C-alpha positions as CSV (number, residue, x, y, z in Angstrom):
1,M,-21.9,-33.3,-1.0
2,M,-22.8,-29.9,-0.4
3,K,-26.3,-29.0,-1.0
4,K,-28.3,-26.7,-2.8
5,S,-29.7,-25.8,0.2
6,L,-26.1,-24.3,1.4
7,L,-27.4,-21.2,-1.1
8,L,-30.7,-21.0,0.1
9,L,-28.4,-20.6,3.7
10,L,-26.4,-18.2,2.7
11,L,-28.3,-16.2,0.6
12,G,-32.3,-16.9,0.8
13,L,-32.5,-14.0,3.5
14,S,-34.8,-11.0,3.6
15,L,-33.2,-7.8,2.0
16,F,-35.6,-5.5,4.4
17,Q,-33.7,-5.5,7.1
18,L,-30.8,-4.1,5.7
19,S,-31.0,-0.5,3.7
20,A,-30.8,-0.7,-0.1
21,K,-28.2,1.7,-0.1
22,E,-25.4,-1.0,1.0
23,G,-24.4,-4.3,-1.0
24,M,-23.4,-5.6,-3.9
25,W,-25.4,-8.0,-4.9
26,I,-25.3,-10.9,-7.5
27,P,-26.9,-10.9,-10.0
28,I,-28.5,-14.3,-11.1
29,L,-29.9,-13.9,-7.3
30,L,-32.1,-10.3,-7.8
31,E,-35.5,-12.1,-8.7
32,K,-35.5,-14.1,-5.8
33,Y,-33.6,-11.5,-3.3
34,N,-33.6,-7.9,-4.5
35,L,-36.2,-7.5,-7.5
36,A,-39.1,-6.6,-5.1
37,E,-37.5,-3.9,-3.2
38,M,-36.2,-2.7,-6.5
39,Q,-39.0,-2.1,-8.0
40,E,-40.6,-0.4,-4.8
41,M,-37.9,2.1,-5.4
42,G,-38.5,3.0,-9.0
43,F,-37.1,-0.2,-10.6
44,K,-39.4,-0.8,-13.8
45,L,-37.7,-3.4,-15.4
46,T,-37.7,-7.0,-14.9
47,A,-34.8,-9.2,-13.6
48,E,-33.7,-11.0,-16.7
49,D,-33.1,-7.6,-18.2
50,I,-30.3,-7.2,-15.9
51,Y,-29.0,-10.7,-16.5
52,D,-30.5,-13.3,-19.2
53,V,-27.9,-15.9,-21.0
54,N,-30.6,-16.8,-23.3
55,Q,-31.5,-13.1,-24.4
56,S,-29.7,-10.0,-24.5
57,S,-30.0,-7.9,-21.3
58,M,-27.7,-5.6,-19.7
59,K,-24.6,-8.0,-18.8
60,D,-24.3,-8.0,-22.3
61,A,-23.5,-4.4,-22.6
62,V,-20.9,-4.4,-19.6
63,V,-17.5,-5.4,-19.8
64,I,-14.4,-5.5,-17.3
65,F,-12.1,-3.0,-19.2
66,G,-8.2,-3.8,-18.8
67,G,-7.2,-5.3,-15.3
68,G,-9.9,-3.4,-12.9
69,C,-12.1,-1.0,-14.3
70,T,-15.4,-1.5,-16.1
71,G,-17.1,0.0,-19.2
72,E,-20.4,-0.6,-21.0
73,L,-21.3,-0.2,-24.9
74,I,-23.4,2.8,-25.6
75,S,-23.7,1.6,-29.6
76,D,-24.3,-1.3,-32.2
77,E,-21.0,-0.6,-33.4
78,G,-18.9,-1.1,-30.7
79,L,-18.5,2.4,-28.9
80,L,-17.7,2.0,-25.2
81,I,-17.2,4.6,-22.6
82,T,-15.6,4.4,-19.3
83,N,-13.5,6.7,-17.1
84,H,-10.9,9.2,-18.0
85,H,-8.4,7.7,-15.5
86,C,-9.5,3.9,-16.8
87,G,-7.7,4.9,-20.0
88,Y,-5.3,6.9,-18.6
89,R,-2.5,4.7,-19.4
90,Q,-3.6,4.4,-23.3
91,I,-3.9,8.0,-23.2
92,Q,-0.6,8.4,-21.8
93,S,1.1,6.0,-23.8
94,H,0.0,8.0,-27.2
95,S,1.3,11.1,-26.0
96,T,4.6,13.1,-26.5
97,V,5.3,16.4,-26.1
98,E,4.6,16.9,-29.9
99,H,1.4,15.6,-29.4
100,D,0.2,15.8,-26.1
101,Y,-3.0,14.1,-25.9
102,L,-3.1,14.2,-21.9
103,T,-3.0,18.3,-22.1
104,N,-5.2,18.7,-25.4
105,G,-7.2,15.4,-25.3
106,F,-7.8,13.3,-28.4
107,W,-11.0,13.0,-31.2
108,A,-10.7,10.5,-33.9
109,M,-12.8,12.6,-36.6
110,S,-12.9,8.7,-38.6
111,R,-12.6,5.4,-37.7
112,D,-9.0,5.4,-39.4
113,E,-7.9,7.9,-36.7
114,E,-8.8,5.5,-33.9
115,L,-5.5,4.2,-31.8
116,P,-5.1,0.6,-31.1
117,N,-3.7,-0.2,-27.8
118,E,-1.1,-3.1,-27.2
119,R,-2.4,-5.2,-24.1
120,L,-5.7,-3.7,-23.8
121,T,-9.0,-6.2,-23.5
122,V,-12.2,-6.1,-22.5
123,S,-14.0,-8.9,-21.1
124,F,-17.8,-10.0,-21.6
125,L,-19.0,-12.3,-19.1
126,E,-20.8,-15.1,-20.8
127,Y,-22.4,-16.3,-17.7
128,M,-22.3,-17.2,-14.0
129,E,-22.9,-20.6,-12.4
130,D,-23.1,-21.4,-8.6
131,V,-20.7,-24.4,-8.5
132,T,-20.4,-25.3,-4.7
133,D,-21.5,-28.9,-5.3
134,K,-18.8,-29.7,-7.6
135,V,-15.8,-27.9,-6.4
136,M,-16.6,-29.5,-3.3
137,D,-17.0,-32.9,-4.4
138,G,-15.1,-36.0,-2.9
139,T,-14.2,-33.9,-0.1
140,E,-16.8,-34.8,2.9
141,N,-14.8,-37.0,4.6
142,I,-10.9,-35.2,4.2
143,E,-9.6,-32.2,5.3
144,G,-6.3,-30.5,5.6
145,E,-4.0,-30.7,2.1
146,E,-6.0,-33.2,1.2
147,K,-8.9,-31.4,1.1
148,D,-7.3,-28.8,-0.5
149,K,-5.9,-31.0,-3.6
150,K,-9.6,-32.2,-3.9
151,I,-10.7,-28.5,-4.4
152,K,-7.7,-27.8,-6.7
153,E,-8.2,-30.7,-8.7
154,N,-12.0,-29.9,-9.0
155,T,-11.7,-26.9,-9.6
156,G,-9.0,-27.1,-12.7
157,R,-11.6,-29.6,-14.6
158,I,-14.6,-27.0,-13.9
159,I,-12.3,-24.1,-15.8
160,K,-10.8,-26.2,-18.1
161,E,-14.9,-27.7,-19.6
162,A,-16.0,-23.9,-19.2
163,K,-13.0,-22.5,-21.5
164,K,-14.2,-25.1,-24.4
165,E,-10.8,-25.0,-25.7
166,G,-9.7,-21.8,-25.3
167,K,-13.0,-20.1,-27.0
168,Y,-13.1,-18.4,-23.6
169,T,-11.3,-17.8,-20.1
170,A,-12.8,-18.9,-17.2
171,S,-12.8,-18.5,-13.3
172,V,-14.1,-20.1,-10.0
173,K,-14.2,-17.6,-7.0
174,P,-15.1,-18.4,-3.6
175,L,-17.7,-16.1,-1.8
176,F,-18.0,-15.7,1.8
177,Y,-14.3,-16.9,2.3
178,G,-15.2,-20.3,0.6
179,N,-18.8,-21.1,1.8
180,Q,-20.0,-20.7,-1.9
181,Y,-18.4,-21.0,-5.2
182,F,-18.9,-19.3,-8.5
183,L,-18.0,-19.8,-11.9
184,Y,-17.7,-17.3,-14.0
185,V,-16.7,-17.6,-17.5
186,Y,-15.8,-14.3,-20.2
187,K,-15.5,-13.9,-23.8
188,V,-11.9,-11.6,-24.3
189,Y,-11.5,-9.3,-27.1
190,K,-8.2,-7.6,-27.7
191,D,-9.1,-5.3,-30.4
192,V,-9.5,-2.3,-28.3
193,R,-9.2,1.3,-29.9
194,L,-9.1,5.0,-28.2
195,V,-11.4,6.9,-29.5
196,G,-12.2,10.1,-28.0
197,A,-10.9,11.7,-24.8
198,P,-10.9,15.0,-23.6
199,P,-8.1,16.7,-22.3
200,S,-7.0,16.3,-18.5
201,A,-7.9,19.9,-17.7
202,I,-11.8,17.8,-18.1
203,G,-11.1,14.5,-17.9
204,K,-9.0,15.3,-14.8
205,F,-10.1,18.7,-13.5
206,G,-9.3,19.3,-9.9
207,G,-6.4,16.6,-9.8
208,D,-5.4,15.1,-6.8
209,T,-6.8,18.0,-4.6
210,D,-10.1,16.8,-6.0
211,N,-9.6,13.3,-6.0
212,W,-11.8,11.6,-3.8
213,M,-14.0,15.2,-2.8
214,W,-17.3,16.7,-3.2
215,P,-18.4,18.7,-4.8
216,R,-16.6,17.4,-7.9
217,H,-17.0,18.7,-11.4
218,T,-14.8,16.2,-13.3
219,G,-15.3,14.9,-16.9
220,D,-13.9,11.6,-16.2
221,F,-14.6,10.0,-19.3
222,S,-13.1,8.5,-22.1
223,L,-14.1,6.6,-25.7
224,F,-13.0,3.1,-27.1
225,R,-14.4,1.3,-29.7
226,I,-14.1,-2.6,-29.9
227,Y,-13.1,-4.6,-32.9
228,A,-13.6,-8.0,-33.7
229,D,-12.7,-10.5,-36.7
230,E,-15.4,-10.8,-39.7
231,N,-17.9,-13.1,-38.0
232,N,-18.0,-10.9,-34.4
233,E,-15.3,-13.3,-32.9
234,P,-12.4,-11.8,-30.9
235,A,-9.1,-11.3,-32.9
236,E,-5.9,-9.8,-32.5
237,Y,-5.3,-6.6,-34.0
238,S,-5.7,-6.0,-37.7
239,P,-6.6,-3.3,-40.0
240,D,-9.4,-5.7,-41.6
241,N,-11.1,-6.4,-38.3
242,V,-14.8,-4.5,-38.0
243,P,-16.3,-2.7,-35.3
244,F,-17.9,-5.3,-33.1
245,K,-22.0,-5.8,-32.8
246,P,-22.6,-6.1,-29.4
247,K,-25.9,-8.3,-27.8
248,K,-27.2,-5.3,-26.1
249,S,-26.0,-1.5,-25.6
250,F,-27.6,1.3,-23.2
251,P,-29.8,4.0,-24.4
252,V,-28.6,7.3,-23.3
253,S,-30.6,9.2,-21.6
254,M,-31.2,13.1,-21.8
255,K,-34.5,13.0,-19.1
256,G,-32.1,14.2,-16.4
257,I,-32.1,13.3,-13.0
258,Q,-34.2,14.2,-9.8
259,P,-33.4,13.6,-5.7
260,G,-35.0,10.3,-4.9
261,D,-34.6,9.2,-8.4
262,F,-34.3,5.0,-8.7
263,T,-30.3,4.6,-9.3
264,M,-28.4,1.2,-10.3
265,V,-24.9,0.7,-10.6
266,F,-23.7,-2.5,-12.8
267,G,-20.3,-3.1,-13.0
268,N,-17.0,-5.4,-11.3
269,P,-16.5,-3.9,-7.8
270,G,-12.6,-5.3,-7.1
271,S,-12.4,-5.6,-3.3
272,T,-14.2,-5.2,0.0
273,M,-14.1,-6.6,3.2
274,Q,-17.5,-6.4,5.3
275,Y,-17.0,-9.0,7.6
276,W,-13.4,-8.9,9.0
277,P,-13.0,-9.4,12.5
278,H,-11.5,-6.2,14.9
279,Q,-8.1,-7.0,14.6
280,A,-7.9,-6.6,10.8
281,V,-8.9,-3.5,11.0
282,D,-6.9,-2.0,13.8
283,I,-3.8,-3.5,11.8
284,T,-5.2,-1.3,8.5
285,M,-6.2,1.7,10.5
286,N,-3.1,1.9,12.6
287,Q,-0.5,0.6,10.7
288,R,-0.8,-0.4,7.2
289,D,-2.5,2.5,5.9
290,P,0.0,5.1,7.9
291,D,2.8,3.0,6.7
292,R,2.0,3.3,3.2
293,I,0.9,6.7,3.4
294,M,4.1,8.0,4.4
295,L,5.7,6.0,1.8
296,R,3.8,7.3,-1.0
297,D,4.0,10.7,0.6
298,K,7.7,10.3,-0.3
299,K,7.4,8.6,-3.6
300,L,5.0,11.5,-4.4
301,D,6.9,14.4,-3.5
302,I,9.7,13.3,-5.5
303,I,8.0,12.7,-8.7
304,G,5.5,15.5,-8.6
305,N,8.2,18.0,-8.3
306,D,10.0,16.3,-11.0
307,M,7.2,16.5,-13.1
308,K,6.1,20.0,-12.6
309,S,10.0,21.0,-13.8
310,D,9.4,19.5,-17.4
311,P,6.8,18.7,-19.7
312,K,8.4,15.5,-20.7
313,I,8.6,14.2,-17.3
314,R,4.9,15.4,-16.9
315,I,3.8,12.8,-19.7
316,Q,5.9,10.0,-18.5
317,Y,5.2,9.9,-14.8
318,A,1.1,10.9,-15.3
319,A,-0.3,7.4,-15.5
320,K,2.4,6.5,-12.6
321,Y,1.7,9.4,-10.2
322,Q,-2.2,8.9,-10.7
323,S,-2.0,5.3,-9.6
324,I,0.5,6.1,-6.5
325,S,-1.8,9.0,-5.3
326,N,-5.3,7.0,-5.7
327,A,-5.2,4.9,-3.1
328,W,-2.7,7.2,-0.7
329,K,-5.6,9.5,-0.5
330,K,-8.0,7.0,-0.3
331,W,-6.2,5.7,2.9
332,Q,-5.8,8.9,4.5
333,G,-10.1,9.0,3.9
334,E,-10.5,5.6,5.0
335,I,-8.6,5.7,8.4
336,K,-10.8,9.4,9.1
337,G,-13.9,7.3,8.1
338,L,-13.5,4.6,11.0
339,K,-12.0,6.3,13.5
340,R,-15.4,8.4,13.0
341,L,-17.8,5.3,12.9
342,D,-15.4,3.7,16.2
343,A,-14.8,1.2,13.8
344,I,-12.9,-1.6,16.3
345,N,-15.0,-0.9,18.9
346,K,-18.0,-1.5,16.7
347,K,-16.8,-4.9,15.6
348,L,-15.9,-6.1,19.0
349,A,-19.4,-5.3,20.3
350,Y,-20.4,-7.3,17.2
351,E,-18.2,-10.2,17.8
352,E,-19.4,-10.2,21.7
353,E,-22.8,-10.5,20.2
354,F,-21.6,-13.4,18.5
355,K,-20.4,-14.8,21.6
356,K,-23.4,-14.9,23.4
357,W,-25.3,-16.5,20.9
358,A,-22.8,-19.0,19.8
359,Q,-22.7,-19.9,24.2
360,Q,-26.6,-19.7,24.3
361,N,-26.5,-22.4,21.5
362,N,-24.2,-24.3,22.9
363,T,-21.9,-24.3,19.7
364,W,-19.1,-21.5,21.6
365,D,-16.7,-23.8,23.3
366,N,-16.6,-26.9,20.7
367,K,-16.9,-25.0,17.6
368,Y,-16.2,-21.1,17.5
369,K,-13.9,-20.3,20.6
370,E,-11.3,-21.8,19.0
371,V,-11.8,-19.7,15.6
372,F,-11.8,-16.1,18.3
373,V,-8.5,-17.5,19.5
374,A,-7.0,-18.7,16.5
375,F,-7.1,-14.6,15.0
376,D,-5.8,-13.5,18.5
377,E,-2.8,-15.5,17.5
378,L,-2.7,-14.9,13.6
379,Y,-3.4,-11.3,13.6
380,S,0.1,-10.8,15.8
381,D,1.8,-12.3,13.5
382,Y,0.0,-11.2,10.7
383,A,1.2,-7.6,12.0
384,H,4.4,-8.8,12.2
385,Y,4.5,-9.7,8.3
386,I,2.6,-7.4,6.7
387,K,4.2,-4.6,7.8
388,A,7.5,-5.9,5.8
389,Y,5.4,-7.0,2.8
390,D,4.1,-3.5,2.8
391,Y,7.6,-1.7,2.6
392,Y,8.9,-4.4,-0.1
393,R,5.8,-3.7,-2.1
394,E,6.1,-0.3,-1.8
395,I,9.9,0.3,-2.2
396,V,11.5,-2.7,-3.8
397,L,8.5,-3.7,-6.4
398,R,6.6,-0.7,-6.9
399,G,9.0,1.9,-5.9
400,V,12.1,2.2,-7.7
401,E,11.5,1.3,-11.3
402,V,14.8,-0.3,-12.3
403,F,14.3,-3.0,-9.9
404,G,12.1,-3.6,-11.8
405,Q,13.8,-4.4,-15.4
406,A,16.6,-6.0,-12.4
407,R,13.6,-8.6,-11.4
408,T,13.0,-9.6,-15.6
409,L,16.8,-10.0,-16.2
410,N,17.0,-12.4,-12.8
411,S,14.2,-14.4,-14.2
412,I,15.9,-14.8,-17.5
413,I,19.2,-15.8,-15.9
414,N,17.6,-18.6,-13.7
415,N,16.4,-19.8,-16.7
416,I,19.4,-20.2,-18.5
417,E,21.5,-21.4,-15.5
418,N,18.6,-24.2,-14.8
419,G,18.6,-25.3,-18.5
420,Q,15.4,-23.8,-19.5
421,T,17.1,-22.3,-22.7
422,E,13.9,-21.7,-24.9
423,R,11.9,-20.1,-22.3
424,A,15.4,-17.9,-21.5
425,E,15.3,-16.7,-25.5
426,S,11.6,-16.2,-25.2
427,M,11.6,-14.1,-21.9
428,R,14.6,-12.2,-23.6
429,S,13.0,-11.4,-26.8
430,A,9.6,-10.0,-24.6
431,M,11.9,-7.7,-22.7
432,L,13.6,-6.6,-25.6
433,K,10.2,-5.6,-27.2
434,R,9.2,-3.7,-23.8
435,L,12.5,-1.8,-23.5
436,S,11.6,1.2,-25.8
437,G,8.0,1.3,-23.9
438,F,9.7,1.4,-20.4
439,Y,12.7,3.9,-21.6
440,K,9.7,6.2,-23.3
441,D,8.6,6.8,-20.0
442,F,11.4,6.5,-18.0
443,N,13.8,9.5,-15.9
444,Q,16.9,8.5,-14.3
445,P,17.3,11.5,-11.8
446,T,13.8,10.6,-10.7
447,D,14.2,6.9,-10.5
448,E,17.6,7.8,-8.8
449,A,16.1,10.1,-6.4
450,L,13.3,7.6,-5.4
451,F,16.2,5.1,-4.8
452,A,18.4,7.2,-2.6
453,A,14.8,8.5,-0.5
454,L,13.5,4.7,-0.2
455,M,16.1,2.8,0.3
456,P,16.9,4.1,3.6
457,E,13.5,3.8,4.7
458,L,13.3,0.4,3.8
459,I,16.1,-0.6,6.1
460,N,15.4,2.0,8.9
461,G,11.2,1.1,8.9
462,L,12.2,-3.0,9.7
463,D,13.2,-5.4,11.6
464,A,16.7,-6.5,10.6
465,S,15.5,-10.1,10.2
466,F,14.0,-9.0,7.0
467,L,17.0,-7.5,5.7
468,P,20.3,-8.8,4.4
469,A,23.3,-8.0,6.8
470,D,25.2,-6.7,3.6
471,V,22.4,-4.6,2.3
472,V,22.1,-3.0,5.4
473,E,25.9,-2.0,5.7
474,T,25.9,-0.6,2.0
475,I,23.1,1.6,2.7
476,N,24.2,3.0,6.0
477,K,27.9,3.6,4.6
478,Y,26.6,5.8,1.9
479,D,25.1,9.3,2.2
480,Q,22.3,9.5,-0.8
481,E,24.6,10.9,-3.3
482,K,27.4,8.5,-2.7
483,L,24.4,5.8,-2.9
484,I,23.6,7.0,-6.3
485,K,27.2,7.3,-7.4
486,K,28.2,3.8,-6.2
487,V,25.3,1.5,-6.5
488,Y,22.8,3.1,-8.8
489,R,24.9,4.7,-11.7
490,K,27.0,1.4,-12.2
491,S,24.3,-0.6,-13.3
492,V,24.0,-1.6,-16.8
493,L,20.4,-1.0,-16.3
494,T,20.9,2.9,-16.6
495,D,22.5,2.7,-20.3
496,R,19.5,1.6,-22.6
497,E,22.2,1.0,-25.6
498,K,24.4,-1.4,-23.3
499,L,21.5,-3.5,-22.0
500,E,19.8,-4.0,-25.8
501,D,22.6,-4.9,-27.3
502,L,23.0,-7.4,-24.3
503,L,19.9,-8.7,-24.7
504,E,20.0,-8.9,-28.3
505,N,23.4,-10.1,-29.1
506,G,24.8,-11.5,-25.7
507,S,26.0,-15.0,-24.9
508,E,24.6,-16.6,-22.5
509,K,27.8,-16.3,-20.3
510,Q,27.6,-12.6,-21.0
511,L,24.3,-12.7,-19.1
512,I,25.1,-15.0,-16.1
513,K,27.6,-12.2,-15.2
514,L,25.2,-9.4,-14.9
515,R,24.2,-11.3,-11.3
516,K,27.5,-9.2,-10.3
517,D,25.3,-5.7,-11.6
518,P,25.5,-4.0,-8.5
519,V,21.7,-2.9,-8.8
520,I,20.5,-6.6,-10.3
521,E,23.0,-8.4,-7.2
522,L,20.9,-5.4,-4.9
523,F,17.3,-6.5,-5.9
524,N,18.4,-10.4,-5.8
525,K,19.1,-9.8,-2.2
526,L,16.4,-8.4,-1.2
527,N,13.8,-10.2,-3.1
528,F,15.3,-13.5,-2.0
529,I,14.0,-12.2,1.6
530,Y,11.2,-11.1,0.1
531,E,10.3,-14.4,-1.3
532,K,11.4,-17.0,1.6
533,D,10.6,-15.0,5.0
534,I,8.1,-12.3,4.2
535,I,5.5,-13.2,1.0
536,S,5.7,-17.1,1.9
537,E,4.3,-16.5,5.3
538,V,1.9,-13.9,4.6
539,R,0.1,-16.6,2.3
540,K,0.4,-19.0,4.9
541,I,-1.1,-16.6,7.5
542,N,-3.8,-15.2,5.0
543,K,-4.7,-19.1,4.3
544,S,-5.2,-20.1,8.0
545,I,-7.0,-16.5,8.6
546,D,-9.6,-17.5,5.8
547,E,-10.2,-21.0,7.1
548,N,-11.1,-19.6,10.3
549,M,-13.2,-16.7,8.3
550,K,-14.9,-19.8,6.8
551,V,-16.4,-20.9,10.2
552,Y,-17.2,-17.4,11.3
553,M,-19.0,-16.5,8.3
554,A,-20.9,-19.2,8.3
555,G,-21.5,-18.6,11.9
556,L,-22.6,-15.3,11.5
557,M,-25.2,-16.0,9.2
558,E,-26.4,-18.5,11.1
559,M,-27.0,-15.9,13.6
560,K,-28.4,-13.1,11.6
561,K,-30.8,-16.0,9.7
562,G,-33.7,-13.5,8.2
563,Q,-31.3,-10.3,7.3
564,A,-29.4,-9.7,4.2
565,F,-26.0,-10.9,3.9
566,Y,-23.8,-10.5,0.2
567,P,-20.5,-11.4,-0.4
568,D,-17.5,-9.2,-0.6
569,A,-16.5,-7.8,-4.1
570,N,-14.0,-10.1,-6.0
571,L,-14.3,-8.3,-9.3
572,T,-17.4,-10.0,-10.8
573,L,-20.5,-8.4,-12.2
574,R,-22.4,-7.3,-9.3
575,V,-25.7,-5.2,-8.6
576,G,-25.6,-1.7,-6.2
577,Y,-28.7,0.0,-6.3
578,G,-30.2,3.4,-3.9
579,K,-31.3,6.7,-5.2
580,V,-29.9,10.5,-6.2
581,E,-29.3,12.0,-3.0
582,G,-26.6,14.5,-1.1
583,Y,-25.6,14.6,1.6
584,E,-24.3,16.1,4.8
585,P,-20.7,15.1,6.0
586,T,-20.2,17.6,9.1
587,D,-22.5,19.5,11.3
588,G,-23.6,22.6,9.5
589,V,-22.3,21.6,6.4
590,E,-25.1,20.1,4.0
591,Y,-24.1,19.0,-0.1
592,K,-26.4,18.9,-3.2
593,Y,-26.5,16.1,-5.1
594,Y,-25.3,17.6,-8.5
595,T,-22.3,20.1,-9.4
596,T,-22.6,22.2,-12.8
597,L,-20.4,23.7,-15.6
598,T,-20.9,27.3,-13.6
599,G,-18.5,25.5,-10.6
600,I,-15.8,25.0,-13.3
601,M,-15.8,28.3,-14.5
602,E,-15.4,29.3,-10.3
603,K,-12.6,26.8,-9.8
604,D,-10.5,28.0,-13.1
605,N,-7.3,29.2,-12.1
606,P,-4.4,28.9,-15.3
607,A,-1.7,28.7,-12.7
608,I,-2.3,25.4,-11.6
609,Y,-2.3,22.8,-14.7
610,D,-5.4,20.7,-13.3
611,Y,-7.7,23.8,-12.9
612,D,-6.6,25.5,-16.0
613,V,-9.9,25.3,-18.1
614,P,-9.7,24.9,-21.9
615,E,-10.3,28.0,-23.6
616,R,-13.0,26.6,-25.9
617,L,-15.1,25.6,-22.7
618,K,-14.9,29.0,-21.7
619,E,-16.0,30.2,-25.0
620,L,-19.0,28.3,-24.8
621,Y,-19.7,29.0,-21.0
622,R,-19.3,32.6,-22.1
623,N,-21.7,32.9,-25.0
624,S,-24.0,30.5,-22.8
625,D,-23.7,27.6,-25.9
626,F,-24.6,25.0,-23.8
627,G,-27.2,23.5,-26.8
628,R,-29.4,21.0,-26.1
629,Y,-27.8,20.1,-23.0
630,E,-28.4,23.4,-21.2
631,V,-30.6,22.9,-17.5
632,D,-31.3,26.0,-16.0
633,G,-28.5,28.2,-18.1
634,T,-26.1,26.1,-17.1
635,V,-24.8,22.2,-18.2
636,P,-25.0,19.5,-15.0
637,V,-21.7,17.6,-14.7
638,C,-21.7,15.5,-12.0
639,F,-24.1,13.8,-9.1
640,T,-23.7,12.1,-6.1
641,A,-26.3,8.3,-5.4
642,S,-26.4,5.7,-2.1
643,N,-25.3,2.9,-4.3
644,H,-22.3,0.8,-2.7
645,T,-19.4,1.1,-4.7
646,T,-15.4,0.4,-4.6
647,G,-12.4,0.2,-6.8
648,G,-13.5,-1.5,-10.1
649,N,-16.5,-0.1,-9.9
650,S,-15.1,3.0,-11.8
651,G,-16.1,3.1,-15.1
652,S,-19.9,1.3,-14.2
653,P,-22.7,2.5,-15.8
654,V,-25.2,3.8,-13.9
655,V,-29.2,3.7,-15.0
656,N,-32.1,4.5,-14.1
657,G,-35.5,2.9,-13.5
658,N,-35.8,2.3,-17.5
659,G,-32.5,1.2,-17.7
660,E,-31.4,4.0,-19.5
661,L,-27.5,5.0,-19.2
662,I,-27.6,8.2,-16.9
663,G,-24.2,8.4,-15.7
664,V,-21.2,6.7,-15.1
665,N,-19.3,6.0,-12.0
666,F,-16.1,7.1,-10.8
667,D,-15.4,7.8,-7.4
668,R,-16.6,8.4,-3.9
669,C,-17.1,10.9,-1.5
670,W,-13.7,11.7,0.8
671,E,-16.0,10.8,4.1
672,G,-17.4,7.4,2.9
673,T,-14.0,5.8,1.7
674,M,-14.2,3.6,5.1
675,S,-17.0,1.9,3.0
676,D,-15.1,-1.2,1.5
677,I,-14.7,-2.5,5.8
678,M,-17.7,-0.7,7.1
679,Y,-20.9,1.2,5.7
680,D,-22.3,4.5,6.7
681,P,-25.5,5.3,5.0
682,E,-25.5,8.7,5.8
683,V,-22.6,9.5,4.3
684,C,-21.6,6.9,2.0
685,R,-22.1,8.4,-1.7
686,N,-21.1,7.4,-5.2
687,I,-20.1,10.4,-7.3
688,S,-20.8,9.8,-11.0
689,L,-20.4,12.2,-14.1
690,D,-23.8,13.1,-15.5
691,I,-23.9,11.9,-19.2
692,R,-25.7,14.8,-20.5
693,Y,-22.0,16.4,-19.8
694,A,-20.0,13.8,-21.6
695,L,-22.4,14.4,-24.4
696,F,-22.1,18.2,-24.3
697,I,-18.3,17.5,-24.5
698,I,-18.2,15.4,-27.4
699,D,-20.8,17.1,-29.4
700,K,-20.1,20.7,-28.6
701,F,-16.5,21.1,-27.3
702,A,-14.4,18.3,-29.3
703,G,-16.8,18.4,-32.6
704,A,-17.1,14.8,-32.7
705,G,-21.0,15.0,-32.8
706,Y,-20.9,11.9,-35.6
707,L,-20.5,9.9,-32.4
708,L,-23.8,10.6,-30.9
709,D,-25.3,9.3,-34.2
710,E,-24.6,5.7,-33.2
711,M,-26.2,6.3,-29.7
712,E,-29.6,5.8,-28.9
713,I,-30.7,8.8,-27.3
714,V,-33.7,9.0,-25.1
715,D,-35.1,12.5,-24.4
């Protein structure tokens, strides 16, 4: 049985040899390993104020918002703030040409006006627990599939017990590539309503041009309210639900910030890869990022041009465009950052240091040499298969929208043919309900253009072994216009009324005939290759890589005993801490740590949607009508600090040394986007909305100052 001493081996390490700027730390270990340094930097509270399962603490005011952002409670009436881009899909879903909340913003002036959001949830962490011993129980003398089976069995039992018959959701996640396991237990609330959102010219000011950049002037926030049943427990949406009463909400600071002030980001970072070997960095920098950037260039060009041509299309594709462009731009910065850091050679040097250490300790030949040999072989295969994976993901699974409908219909047909009538009927009913939402945000000419442009990229970009021969023949046979006419437009998926009728009234025999639909048939041929020859191999290779990484990771920790290691992010609650500070991105350039409303007016350009400052905001500026939010004749907007963040930290609370909310994290600077793989304390900065700007917009711009009455505002 693995002993608790493993935890001490992995995490019981001095933090003072690593810059405080770097790291995403586990909250339950702060007292032992981080608190002293945090307090030296200006934190004035205790570890229990951050995380405590017996008393209310900051953890009770932080949620996973939706599937991949963070949000925080700012009142005792369930009011929650997160990023505008985190709530963007909900804002977009309520928008029409007549009620364009993306352009004009939305503000509920009473509880009755708050808008419900289907399938939006927030998840509160009830507790986390080291369950390494429980997961590994009974695995001491077994290996391979038998060991995997036992771990899976143990994990399933732990999760089942933690759920308490459906009261909670739970997951067990590996840390340090399986050297450690943690249980996370959540309570999930399902009635979350939109309360307020600034217009995109504030909430998304600067658009994709400014995204990932500093200086930044984006009012990236939106407001939601959590509702519960009369017992304050989770409930499906109902007009009878009442505002949720949290155990804890953040006091909101009007004190402002100064350079060197302590900052802490408390959120749910999604994914980092700090301990990758050089081969993984090489493939990402020189293959994966360039491939995905190229394919997204084409998608963004097509969608962007159509959005400019028609306000309806702009609303339909706003959230989709944002989703595509966000990673597209991040990957470009990531390549630049990794090249600037000479990341591959740095990794090689680190691995050489490890090799020498292992040789000195007589563990190289009998333990670690085979790991490094395996890395060479595995990553060679990985590069081959991951290229196909990326092309299929970008084109077939996340490129042509009707392929998504084809996938669902194919599943329905499979269930019919397998005699799973009840499941087929359930899926059929669910698809029918979702059709209106799909076609509301669907423009066929746009999707046709994506289809015609992307399908040739698929067959020209990949080895023939990853492509169905008859699909290659079809794509090569037609030019783009004929490809649309001969394949795309002959599909039932382009005829909403006919598709609805088939789902509602069609017989099983009629549905099975859809196998011959040209788009469904094309998708099935491609998906067969993807499932059989691509994703299965990627999973298999990744499993082998992780097994070798587990050995390598344990070795690294042994070699660097006495130095700090933090586990890679995995969308669970973590603490990052640093200080308010600017940075110098290039020779001769020095960035301040803050921006102001004055900078917004300097960027104003009515000819560009993302820079067209609303007239009301210009009026407030002209009249210097800043109220209590004025600082030196303007209003603070954003600031930078040296907290280590990543995706998932969007919407995270940024607090000062007193635990008061000073900002809402929303981005990283362009020069630091490689921080998921390699951190550079000189330029890696998180970008946050100054909470005073959010209050200014709510109060002075929107006239929704009644919302501030709910908050505990600290002057």
